[in-house]
N, C-alpha and C positions, 0 to 999 in steps of 0.2 A: 426350559419353559414350554409347557404344553398349551396348545391352543385348540379351541373347540371349532374353529373355522379356518379354512385355508386362506380365505380372503383376509381375515384378521392377521394371520401369520405373515402373509405376503406384505401387508401394509407395515407391520412392525419391522420386518426385515428391511424394507425400503428406508424407513426413518432411521434405523440404527446404522445405516451406512454414512449418515451425516457425521462430521467431526464432533466429538464431545458428546454424542448421543448414544447411551447404552440401551440395552434391550428394555429395561424397566422404564426409562424415560420415554423411549419410543412407544411403548405400550400406553403410557399415560397420554401422550399426544394423540395417538390414534383413537383412544376411547373418548377423548375430549372432542375430536372432530365428529365422532359418531353422534354426539349429543347436540350438535349444531344443526340448524335447518339447511335444507338443500341449497338455498341461495348463498349462504355463508361458505359452505364447502365448495360450491362452484366458483365463487369469487376467489377463494384461496387457490384452487387448482389452476384457474385461469391466470392468476398473477404469476405463478411459477412457470406455466407454459409460455406466457408472453415474455417473461424475463429471459428464458433460454432462447427463444426464437428471435426476439427483436433487439436484445441488448447489443450495444456497440461499444467499441473502445476508441477513445479520443485519438485521432490521427496525429495529434501534436504531443501529448504527454503520456498517453496510455491509460488514462483514467476511465472508469465506467461512464458511459454517456448514452443519451437517447438519440443524438445526432452525431455527425462527423467530429464536431468539437464538443468537449464537455462544458458544463455551465461555468466552471472556474476559468477555463481558457477564454471563454466568450465574454466574461465579465469585464467591461471597460474600467471598472473601479479597482481592479487588481493591478499590482505593479508587474507589468509584463516582462520587464528586464531583470526581475529577481526570481531566480529558479531554485526551488528546493528539491534536491535529488533524494528520492526514497527508494526503498527496496520493493514495496508492494502497495496495492490499493489500500490495505488495512492501515498502513502508515499514514496515508493521506487523510483517512477518516480520523485517525488519532490526533493528527496535528490540527485539522479543521475544528475539532471539538474544543481546542484551546481558545479559538477566536483571537489568536495573537499573531497570525501570519496573513499578510495581505498580498503575497506574491502568487506565483504559479508553480506548478510541479513538473517533475519528470520522473516517471516510474521505470526503474531499471529492469524489473521483472526477476530480481534475484541479486545475488552478490557473487563475486569471484570466489570459487571454492574448488581448487584442483582435486581435492580428495573426493569430491562428489561429481567430478567430471564437468564442472561449470567453469568455462573460461569466458573472456571478454566477448567472444563472438556469439555466445548464447544470450547476452544481455543487450539492452538498447543503448549501448555506449556510443557507437558510431552515430546513430540518429541524434543523440544528445550533443555531440561535438558539432555536427552539421547545424543543428538548431542554434547553438551558441553563436556560430559565425554568421548565420543568416539573420538572426534577430538582434545582434549586437548586445548580447546579454551583459549586464553590468556586474552582477554578483551571483555566484553559485554557492548555495548552502547545502552541505552534505548532512542529511539527517538519516544516516544509516545506523543499524544496530551496532553498539560499541563492542564488537568482537574482532578477533584476528582477521576473519574473512571480510568484515566491514572495513577495517583499516586497510587491508590489501586493496580493496576496491577503490577507496579514496586515493591511496597512493598512486595506483595505476592511472586513474583519470586525471589526477593532478599533473602527472608527468606528461600526459598527452596534451595538456593545456598550458605547459610551461612557457610557451611563446605567445600566448594569447593575453591581450590587455584586459584581464578580468579579475575581479576580487574573488578569492576562493576561501570560504569559511566552513566551519563545521559546528554543530551544536555543542554547547558546553557539556562538561561531564556531570550534569545533574542526573543523567541516566547512568546507572551503574554498569561497569564493564561486564559484558556477558548478558546484559538485560535486553529486552525487546521493547521497541517503542510503543507498540499497541497495548502493552500492559503497564506502561508508565502512567502515573496519575497526571491529570491535566495541568496542575500547578507546576510540577517538576518539568514537564515537557515544555510548558510556556516559558519558564525561566531559562531552560536550555537553549531555546530559540533566541531569546532576547540577549543572552550573554554569550552568543556564538564567538568562536575563536578563529583566527587565521589558521589555515590548514598547516602552514609551516610550523607554527608553535605546537599544534596538536601532534603532528607526526614526530617532531623532535623530542617531545616530552615522553614518548612511549619507549 
């Protein structure tokens, strides 16, 4: 792709580094911005700059936040003793879009995958266990992607909690094995949450 301007080429290169954005899409985005007035472009760039400089991560669950605690953890209307364990922030967004869950979350930051060099120590498993003891959590719902790595993570955490008086469940198999939560439609994900299963039944059925 040939450019008549180095500035244009640099901007396209920058946009094309974003996931899912190819050179042609990046060019369309840049040309669109060029058509906007200065105030709009400034607002766009300022939003991105502030996002990078000022964004925080919830000290309790790991979600994106503007303050030490995210809006979900701070909400007194949420069931604080009901924790949904997810792999990433994208999964929180997917579940929240169903409007069927009224508890709080804990983001692991990944799943156990020895082949990728990811062990329990790279995840926020220990903070989760400490949180459960401190907050007297009543139920832990695993909403991890239904893969071998996801199942391994569930099994590991379940074993660490085997002496804790807590109900441990996992979302039902409405989400196909090998699928990812963020790509599941809202109805399927909502039903998976509502029809969650005890972890013992889930593990033994595999």
